[in-house]
C-alpha positions in Angstrom: -17.2 -15.7 -3.4 -16.9 -14.8 0.3 -18.0 -11.5 1.6 -14.5 -10.3 2.1 -13.4 -11.0 -1.5 -16.6 -9.4 -2.8 -15.6 -6.2 -1.0 -12.0 -6.6 -2.2 -12.9 -7.2 -5.7 -15.4 -4.2 -5.8 -13.3 -1.8 -4.3 -10.3 -3.1 -6.2 -11.8 -2.7 -9.6 -13.1 1.0 -8.7 -9.5 1.8 -7.4 -8.0 0.3 -10.7 -10.5 2.5 -12.8 -9.4 5.5 -10.7 -5.8 4.8 -11.4 -6.3 4.1 -15.0 -8.3 7.4 -15.2 -5.5 9.2 -13.5 -3.0 8.0 -15.8 -5.1 8.7 -19.0 -5.9 12.1 -17.5 -2.2 12.8 -16.9 -1.2 11.8 -20.3 -3.9 13.9 -22.1 -3.0 16.7 -19.7 0.6 16.4 -20.8 -0.5 16.2 -24.5 -2.8 19.2 -24.0 0.0 21.2 -22.4 2.3 20.4 -25.3 -0.3 21.5 -27.8 -0.6 24.9 -25.9 3.0 25.2 -25.9 3.0 24.7 -29.7 0.3 27.3 -30.0 2.2 29.7 -28.0 5.3 28.9 -29.9 3.5 29.7 -33.1 2.3 33.1 -31.7 5.9 33.6 -30.9 7.1 33.1 -34.4 4.4 35.4 -35.8 5.4 38.0 -33.4 9.2 37.7 -34.2 8.5 37.9 -38.0 6.5 41.1 -37.4 9.2 42.5 -35.2 11.9 41.6 -37.9 9.7 43.4 -40.6 9.0 46.2 -38.3 12.9 46.8 -37.7 13.4 46.7 -41.5 10.9 49.4 -42.1 12.3 51.6 -38.9 15.6 51.2 -40.6 14.4 52.2 -44.0 12.3 55.1 -42.5 15.3 56.5 -40.6 17.4 56.2 -43.8 14.8 58.3 -45.9 14.6 60.9 -43.2 18.2 61.5 -43.2 18.4 61.7 -46.8 15.8 64.3 -47.0 17.0 66.4 -44.2 20.6 65.7 -43.6 20.1 65.7 -39.9 21.9 63.0 -37.9 18.8 62.8 -35.5 16.8 61.1 -38.2 19.3 58.2 -38.3 18.3 57.3 -34.6 15.6 54.8 -35.9 17.9 53.3 -38.4 20.8 52.7 -35.9 18.4 51.4 -33.3 16.8 48.9 -35.8 20.1 48.0 -37.3 21.3 47.0 -33.6 18.2 44.8 -33.2 18.0 43.2 -36.6 20.8 40.7 -36.0 19.0 39.6 -32.9 15.8 39.4 -34.6 17.2 37.0 -37.3 19.0 34.9 -34.7 15.7 34.7 -32.5 13.7 33.8 -35.5 16.2 31.0 -36.6 16.0 29.5 -33.1 12.1 29.6 -33.1 11.7 27.9 -36.5 14.5 25.3 -35.9 12.0 22.6 -35.8 10.4 23.5 -39.0 12.3 22.6 -42.2 10.0 24.6 -44.5 10.4 27.9 -42.4 14.0 27.3 -42.3 14.4 27.3 -46.0 12.2 30.4 -46.4 14.5 32.1 -43.7 17.7 31.0 -45.8 16.2 32.9 -48.8 15.1 35.9 -46.7 18.5 36.4 -44.8 20.5 37.3 -47.9 17.8 39.8 -49.0 17.9 41.5 -45.7 21.8 41.7 -45.6 21.5 43.0 -49.3 18.8 45.6 -48.3 20.8 46.7 -45.2 23.7 47.2 -47.4 21.9 49.3 -49.8 20.7 51.5 -46.9 24.2 52.0 -45.6 25.5 53.0 -49.1 22.8 55.5 -49.6 23.4 57.2 -46.2 27.2 57.4 -47.2 26.3 59.1 -50.6 24.0 61.5 -48.9 26.7 62.5 -46.3 29.3 63.1 -49.1 27.4 64.2 -52.2 24.3 65.8 -50.7 20.7 65.8 -51.2 20.3 65.5 -54.9 22.6 62.7 -55.3 21.0 60.8 -52.2 17.6 61.4 -53.7 18.6 60.2 -57.1 20.1 56.9 -55.9 16.9 56.3 -53.8 14.8 56.8 -57.0 16.8 54.8 -59.3 17.9 52.0 -56.7 16.3 48.5 -56.4 15.4 49.0 -52.8 11.6 48.7 -53.3 12.1 45.3 -55.2 14.1 44.0 -52.3 11.6 45.1 -49.7 8.8 43.4 -51.9 10.8 40.2 -51.9 11.4 40.4 -48.1 7.6 41.2 -47.4 6.7 38.3 -49.7 9.0 35.7 -48.1 8.0 36.9 -44.6 4.3 36.8 -45.6 4.9 33.0 -46.6 6.3 32.4 -43.3 3.2 34.1 -41.5 0.9 32.1 -43.7 2.6 28.8 -42.8 2.5 29.8 -39.1 -1.1 30.8 -39.4 -1.8 27.3 -41.0 0.2 25.6 -38.0 -1.5 27.8 -35.6 -5.1 26.5 -36.7 -3.8 23.0 -36.5 -2.3 23.2 -33.1 -5.3 25.1 -31.7 -7.6 22.4 -32.9 -5.3 19.8 -31.5 -5.2 21.6 -28.1 -8.9 21.9 -28.2 -9.3 18.1 -29.1 -6.9 17.2 -26.0 -8.9 19.5 -23.7 -12.1 17.5 -25.0 -10.3 14.0 -24.5 -9.1 15.1 -21.1 -12.7 16.0 -19.9 -14.2 12.9 -21.6 -11.7 10.5 -20.0 -12.1 12.1 -16.6 -15.9 12.1 -16.7 -16.0 8.5 -18.2 -13.6 7.2 -15.5 -15.5 9.1 -12.7 -18.7 7.6 -13.8 -17.4 4.1 -13.9 -15.7 4.4 -10.7 -18.9 5.7 -9.1 -20.9 3.1 -10.8 -18.5 0.3 -9.4 -18.5 2.0 -5.9 -22.4 2.0 -6.0 -22.3 -1.8 -7.0 -19.8 -2.4 -4.4 -22.0 -0.8 -1.8 -25.2 -2.8 -3.1 -23.1 -6.0 -2.6 -22.1 -4.9 0.9 -25.7 -3.9 1.6 -27.1 -7.1 0.4 -24.4 -9.1 2.3 -25.2 -7.2 5.4 -28.8 -8.0 4.9 -28.1 -11.6 4.3 -26.0 -11.8 7.5 -28.7 -10.1 9.6 -31.1 -12.7 8.3 -28.8 -15.4 9.0 -28.1 -13.8 12.7 -31.9 -13.8 13.3 -32.2 -17.4 12.1 -29.1 -18.3 14.4 -30.7 -16.3 17.3 -34.0 -18.2 16.7 -32.2 -21.5 16.6 -30.2 -20.7 19.6 -33.4 -19.8 21.5 -35.1 -23.0 20.4 -31.9 -24.9 21.2 -31.7 -23.1 24.8 -35.3 -24.2 25.3 -34.7 -27.6 24.3 -31.5 -27.8 26.4 -33.5 -26.4 29.3 -36.1 -28.9 28.8 -33.8 -31.7 28.5 -31.7 -30.6 31.4 -34.9 -30.4 33.5 -35.6 -33.9 32.3 -32.3 -35.1 32.9 -32.2 -33.7 36.5 -35.6 -35.3 37.2 -34.1 -38.6 36.0 -31.1 -38.0 38.0 -33.3 -37.5 41.0 -35.3 -40.6 40.3 -31.9 -42.6 39.8 -30.6 -41.3 43.1 -33.8 -42.3 44.8 -33.6 -45.7 43.0 -29.9 -46.1 44.0 -30.8 -45.3 47.5 -33.6 -47.8 47.4 -31.3 -50.5 45.9 -28.6 -49.8 48.5 -31.2 -50.3 51.3 -32.6 -53.2 49.5 -29.1 -54.8 49.1 -28.5 -54.1 52.8 -31.8 -55.7 53.9 -31.4 -58.5 51.4 -28.0 -59.3 52.4 -29.0 -59.4 56.2 -32.3 -61.3 55.4 -30.3 -63.8 53.3 -27.3 -64.5 55.5 -29.4 -65.0 58.4 -31.3 -68.0 57.0 -27.9 -69.2 55.6 -26.3 -69.0 58.9 -29.4 -70.9 60.5 -29.2 -73.5 57.8 -25.4 -74.1 58.2 -25.7 -74.1 62.0 -28.5 -76.6 62.3 -27.1 -78.8 59.7 -23.8 -79.0 61.7 -25.8 -79.5 64.9 -27.7 -82.4 63.2 -24.4 -84.0 61.9 -22.9 -83.5 65.5 -25.8 -85.0 67.5 -26.9 -87.9 65.1 -23.4 -88.6 63.6 -23.6 -92.3 65.0 -27.0 -92.8 63.3 -25.9 -91.4 59.8 -24.3 -93.3 57.3 -21.3 -92.0 55.1 -23.8 -90.8 52.5 -25.8 -88.5 54.8 -22.6 -87.1 56.4 -21.4 -86.2 52.7 -24.7 -84.7 52.0 -24.6 -82.6 55.2 -21.1 -81.5 54.3 -22.4 -80.4 50.8 -25.2 -78.4 52.5 -22.9 -76.7 54.9 -20.5 -75.9 52.2 -23.1 -74.4 49.9 -24.5 -72.2 52.6 -21.0 -71.0 53.6 -20.2 -70.3 49.7 -23.6 -68.4 49.5 -22.6 -66.2 52.4 -19.2 -65.4 50.9 -20.8 -64.6 47.6 -23.3 -62.4 49.2 -20.7 -60.5 51.2 -18.5 -60.1 48.0 -21.4 -58.7 45.9 -22.1 -56.2 48.6 -18.5 -55.1 48.6 -18.7 -54.8 44.7 -21.7 -52.5 44.9 -20.5 -50.5 47.7 -17.1 -49.4 45.8 -18.9 -46.6 43.9 -21.6 -45.6 46.5 -19.9 -45.7 49.8 -16.3 -44.7 49.0 -14.4 -42.0 51.0 -12.9 -38.8 49.6 -9.6 -39.1 48.0 -6.7 -37.8 50.2 -3.0 -38.0 50.3 -2.3 -41.5 51.5 1.0 -43.3 52.5 1.2 -46.5 50.7 4.1 -47.6 52.7 2.0 -47.6 56.0 -1.0 -48.8 54.1 0.8 -51.9 52.6 2.3 -52.8 56.0 -1.2 -52.7 57.6 -2.5 -55.1 54.8 0.4 -57.5 55.3 -0.3 -57.5 59.0 -3.8 -58.3 58.2 -3.1 -61.3 56.2 -0.1 -62.5 58.3 -1.9 -65.9 59.2 -2.3 -66.6 55.5 1.3 -65.7 54.9 2.6 -68.0 57.7 0.4 -70.8 56.6 1.8 -70.8 53.2 5.3 -69.9 53.8 4.9 -66.8 51.5 7.4 -64.2 51.1 6.4 -60.5 50.6 9.0 -57.9 49.3 8.3 -54.2 48.4 10.1 -51.3 47.1 9.8 -47.8 48.8 6.2 -46.8 48.0 4.9 -43.3 47.3 2.2 -40.8 48.6 -1.0 -41.1 46.4 -4.3 -39.7 46.3 -6.6 -42.4 47.4 -9.4 -43.7 49.5 -7.3 -45.6 52.0 -9.8 -48.4 52.7 -10.3 -49.2 49.3 -6.6 -48.9 48.2 -6.0 -51.2 51.3 -8.7 -53.7 49.8 -7.0 -53.4 46.4 -3.5 -54.3 47.8 -5.2 -57.2 49.7 -7.0 -58.8 47.0 -3.9 -58.6 44.6 -1.5 -60.1 47.3 -4.0 -62.7 48.5 -4.6 -63.9 44.8 -0.7 -64.0 44.4 -0.3 -66.3 47.3 -3.5 -68.4 46.4 -2.4 -69.0 42.9 1.0 -70.3 43.8 3.0 -73.0 42.1 5.1 -75.8 43.6 7.2 -73.4 45.1 6.5 -71.1 48.1 4.7 -68.0 47.2 6.9 -64.9 46.4 5.5 -61.6 45.9 7.3 -58.4 44.8 5.6 -55.0 45.0 7.3 -51.9 43.1 6.3 -48.3 42.2 7.4 -46.3 39.1 6.6 -42.6 38.7 4.9 -41.8 35.3 4.2 -38.0 34.9 1.3 -37.2 37.4 0.6 -40.8 38.1 2.4 -43.8 39.9 2.5 -47.3 38.1 2.4 -49.9 40.9 3.2 -53.4 40.1 2.4 -56.6 42.1 4.4 -59.5 40.7 4.5 -63.1 41.8 5.9 -66.5 41.0 2.6 -68.4 40.7 0.9 -70.4 37.9 0.5 -67.3 35.8 -2.2 -66.3 33.4 -2.6 -66.8 29.7 -2.7 -63.6 27.6 -6.0 -64.6 25.9 -7.6 -64.4 29.3 -5.9 -61.0 30.4 -9.1 -59.1 29.9 -11.6 -61.7 30.8 -10.3 -62.2 34.4 -11.6 -58.6 35.5 -15.1 -59.4 34.6 -17.4 -60.3 37.5 -18.1 -64.1 38.1 -15.3 -64.9 35.5 -13.2 -67.9 36.8 -10.4 -69.6 34.9 -10.4 -72.6 37.5 -13.0 -74.7 39.3 -13.9 -74.2 42.9 -12.2 -77.3 43.9 -9.0 -76.3 42.3 -8.8 -72.8 43.8 -11.8 -71.6 46.0 -13.4 -68.2 45.5 -16.4 -66.4 44.0 -14.7 -64.7 41.0 -15.4 -61.3 42.2 -12.1 -60.1 43.7 -10.4 -58.8 40.5 -13.7 -57.3 39.3 -13.6 -55.3 42.7 -10.0 -54.3 42.1 -11.0 -52.9 38.5 -13.8 -51.0 39.9 -11.5 -49.4 42.8 -8.9 -48.5 40.3 -11.5 -46.8 38.0 -13.0 -44.9 40.6 -9.4 -43.5 41.5 -9.1 -42.5 37.8 -6.5 -45.1 36.9 -6.5 -48.3 35.0 -5.4 -52.0 36.0 -4.1 -54.6 33.5 -1.8 -57.9 33.7 1.4 -58.0 32.0 3.1 -61.1 30.6 6.1 -62.4 32.7 9.2 -63.6 31.1 9.1 -66.8 33.4 6.6 -68.1 35.7 4.0 -66.0 37.6 2.0 -62.9 36.5 2.4 -59.0 37.2 -0.7 -57.0 37.8 -0.2 -53.3 37.4 -2.5 -50.3 38.0 -2.1 -46.4 37.9 -3.1 -44.1 40.7 -2.6 -40.2 40.9 0.4 -38.8 42.8 -0.1 -36.6 45.9 1.2 -33.1 45.4 3.3 -33.3 48.6 5.7 -36.0 48.1 8.1 -35.1 50.9 6.5 -37.3 53.6 6.6 -40.3 51.2 10.3 -39.8 50.5 10.9 -39.8 54.2 9.1 -42.9 55.0 10.7 -44.6 52.0 14.1 -44.1 53.4 13.2 -45.4 56.8 10.9 -48.3 56.1 11.9 -51.9 56.2 12.2 -53.1 52.6 10.7 -56.5 52.8 8.2 -58.7 54.8 9.1 -62.2 55.5 6.5 -65.0 56.4 
């Protein structure tokens, strides 16, 4: 489990416990409030029973005072009690409406109260009409006391029932209060426990992360030290390599000069020997001399091509915006003799501005065009040069009508010293296309040969476009579209 999930789980459980505690607390508080309301209701019933009994006694007291004295002022308690008794009975009915037992008791009490009030009313009338003796006699002989005893007994039953309910409801209220306190305390303890557990998990995770960070810092320090050591080592090797390359370039220059000088001397003296003693030499000797001269000449050419190959990456000039139209025109002019000798025809589409080393790009064009002329078939050489924009690059194609190249050899021809024909069929050192590949790669492009539908081959290479193409478009509109031999 991830650190984030642990925190969410810990605090989520604590929150769930708090919510559960809140719900249970609310329910127990509601129950406690209900129990307290029932306790209050019981007290109200008891008070209402006492009030009803008090009003009955007040009515009876007022009635007796009037019988004894005959004065109307003694009837005031009777009248006041009589005015309240209907309300007392009605209020008591409403308070005990939820209790069938009390309702039954009240059904028995209410007729007794009606009868008792009727007796009081009749005795008051007798006192008014017949005097004290008759009124006292009716009081002495009447069943008033028995009715009051029955009323007191019934109301006493009601009070006993309410006192019993009061005890039960008081106990329920106390129990609800205890449950509420228990739920709240238990929930708080559990919530605090889970919060403490979550805090311990967080503290443990933070400790692990700190230890991990310390380990990472230690590893980074060690890695930085190793990288610094390795960088210093690579820097030293780069310096050694640069010194080695410089020495190799110097060696190549000296070796080429020292090798070509003896070769020129061998060729010159061999030709001088053949010229001075041609009459004294037989045909075999002349053939041997020709072999020697040809070998020395080929060796000079091979050394020169090897130097050109090695200098592509070391003596190149910076890449600058280069006008391919003007460059291609100079290349065609430099091989004009070869074009006229073979009757070749060179055609070109408008060419773009590219980022290039003009000297190396010119050598690339020259190698591809001279190869197209050299490897021609029975027909006169015909070379087409075109350009196609491809994003930030230009794809330049050189297509010919020559003998063509089999697809199985399409990669092999760019390897140094790889030849598909003998020196007698087509002269050369086998380095020209390798130089082309190295030039294109130095310019950040690639070179390949595409199959042709008919005769010939199509050599393609990519090169970065110059940012400003305005000059190139202007020249493309003005330049002559073809070169004829």
